[in-house]
N, C-alpha and C positions, 0 to 999 in steps of 0.2 A: 891649616894644621891645628889651630886651637880647637876647632869644632870636632876634629878627629879625637883629640884628647878628651874633650867633654863627653863624646860618645863612649869612649873606653871607660871613663870614670862612672858613667851611668850604668854600664853593663856590670862593672865591678860591684857597685852598690846593690843592684838588683839581685845578683847572685849571692854576695857575701852577707846580705841582711838576713836571708832565710836559711842558708846553709850555716851550720855551727862553726864558722871560721872567722868571724869578727869583721864586720864591714868597716868599722872605724880604723882598725889596724891596717886593713888593706888600702883604704884611701890615703892614710898617712904614708905607708910604705911606697905605694906607687907614685905618690906626688913628691915626697921628699927624697926618696932613695933612687927611684927609677926615673924621676923627672917628668912623669905624665901628669900634666895639670900644674906644673910648677909655677906657671904664670899667675895662678890664683894665690893671692897673698892677703894677709890681714883679715879684715872683715869679709872680703870676698870669699876667702877660703871657708870660713865658718858658715857664712850664709849659703854658699853653694852646697856644702855638705848637708845642711838642713833641707835645702830644696830637693836634693837626691833622696833624702829620707821621706820627704813628702810624697815623692813618686812611689816609693815602696809602700807607704801608708795607703795610697790609693789602690795599689795592687791587692793589699789585704782586704780592704773594704769591698772591692769589686768581686774578688774570688769568693769571699765568704759572706756576701751580701745577705743571702737567705738565712744563713746561720745566725748572723748578728741580728737580723730582723726578728727571728724566732726567739732569740735570747732576750731581747728587749721587751717583746710582747709578753712572754711568759714571766720574765723577771718582775714586771710591774703589775701583772694581773694575777699570777699564781705564786709569786715569791719563789721559795725553794722547794716547792712541791713537785716540780718537774726537773728533768736533767738540764734543759736549756735555761730555765729560770735560775736554777742553782749556779750554773756556769757564769751567768751575768754577774751575780754578786760575788762569786769567787774571783772573777777578773778584777772587780772593783777593789776587793780586799787585798789581792796580790799586787795591785799597782801602788798601793799606799807606801810601802817601805822604800821602793826605788824613787818614788816621786819626792818624798821628804828628804832623803839623803841627797838626791840630785839637786834639789833647790838649794840646799845648804852648802854642799861641798863640790858640785860638779866643776865650777869655774876654777877652784883651787886645785883640784885633782888634775884638771886638764892642763893648767899652766905648769904643773910639776912633771907630768908624765908624757905629754904630747910629743916632746922632742927627745924623750929617753928611748931611743930605738932598741937598745939592748934589753930594757925592761919589757918593751912591747914584744920582742921576739921570745923572751922567756915566758911571757904570758901566753903567747900562741902555743908554745910547746907544752907547757904545764897543763893548760886547759885541754889540749888535745888528748893527753894521757888520761886526765880525769874523766873526760867523756867516754873514752874507750873502756876504762875500768868500771865506771858506773853502768855502762851498757852491758858489758860482758858478765858482770857478777850479779846481775839482778834479772829475775824472771819477768815475763810480761803477763801480769795477772790482773792489772787494774785498768779500767776504762773510765771515761768521764762519769759514768753512773756510780762508780765506787769511790770517786774523789770526795774528800771532806774539806772543811774549812782549814784544818791544820795543814793538809797537803798544799792547798792554795797559798797559804802564808809562807810556808817553807820555800816553795818555788818562787814566790814573789820576792822574798828576802835574797834569794840567790842572784837576782837581777842587779843588786847593789854592786857586786863584783864587776859587772860589765861597764862600770864607769871608767875602769882602767882598760884602754885599748888593747885588744889581744884576747881578753877573756871571752868576750862576745855575749850579748844578751841572749841570743838563741842558744848558744853553747851552754851557758850556765843554767838556763831554765830547763833545757833538755836533759842535762846531766842530773839536775835535782829531781826531775820527773822520773827518770829511769831509776834513781836511787830509791824512789818511792814505789817502784815496780809498775809504773805506768807502761802501757803498750807503746811501742816506738812511734806508731802513727799518731796516737792520741797525744803523746808527749810533744811531738812537732806541732800539732794543731793548737794545743794550749799555748805553746810558745808563740805561735803566730797571733793568736787572739790577744795575748798579753802585750804584744808590741804595739797594737793599735792605740790604746790610750797613752802609752809612754811617748811614742813618736808624735802623736797629736799634741800632747802637752808641750813637747820641746819646740815644735813648729809654732804653736800659739805664743809661747813666751818670746821667741825671736821676733815674731811679727809685731807683737805688742810693744816691744822696745823701739820699733820704728826704723831700725837700721836696715832690715831686710827689704822693706818695701822700696826704699830709695835706691838700693843697689839693683833691685830687679828692674826698676823703671829706667835705670841708666843703661842696662844691657839685657833686655827682656828675652831676646832670642837664645842667649846662652842658657838661661835658667829654664826656658820652655823645653829646649832640646834635652837638657839633663833630666828634667822631671819625666818627660815622655819615655826616654830610653830606660830609666830606672823602673818606671811603671811596667813597661812591656817585658823587660827581662825579669822583673820580679814575679809577674804572673806566670811566666814560663818556669821559673825556678820553683815556685810553690807546687805547681803541678808535677814537676819532675820529682821533687823530694818525697811527696806523699806517695807517689807510685813506686819510687825506689825503695822506700821503707817497708813496703808490703812483703818484700822477699830478701832484704839486705839489712845489715846492721850499720853501726856508726864507725866501724873500723877504718874505712877509707879517709874519714875526716881527720883522724889522728895522724895518719901518715902525711896527708897534705899539710897539716899545720906544722909538723916537724920539718917538712921539706921547705916550705916558704920561710920558716924561721931561720933555717940553716943557710938558705940562699941569700937572705937579706943580710945576715951576719958576714957572709963571705964578700958580698958586694961592699959592705961598710968597711971591711978590712982593707980592701984594695982601692977604695975610693979616694 
């Protein structure tokens, strides 16, 4: 039974990490409100969440392997003279705001917000409406080639809001990108690219603290299953979203966010 729940959480992470619906909010809601994975408590809970994020990090690196390789090659040999080289340094610049704020305040924010389910539901609903409005009211005129450093920094700063579960890292970055009139597909891709250093940093910090390694060694199968499931579901979700955005907008994600927020509040009311 526990491994079925591990499987479900892995699928949730793989889907919610890349769709603009907040993976952190979903993991909290499904674990704390719906009881899926409720057996994960304390350091196990945090470490398992990081492991699931590691699975989706692998999905990004595998799916966009050639893109990252080209960015790194051009970035270090041609600087900002090519689109790929420029993208590398824009990703670096955009990562700094969230990294700094995360290092300074993530633990404090997490302790204050993680169990505030009403705030999480409100964040889901509010960000859903913001994504919808940003997408609806802005044309698709800008691609990676037209991006500049200011755009990258604005998108990077938007990630800070994602420290509050419900806002969503992909949701905030996509909304900011669309406000800057980026094309829907390029907005999603840049959001995916940005998640790589942020997630890698979070995993590295947890591993360096030494807590995660000992927990994995105690129950390696659970972590391996979680990572593999989030990896595979993440790959499938990336492919789906990029294909979906070729002919659709972000409208459906607003309605989903409103629906899951309302459902969670109803369950809380009668729990």
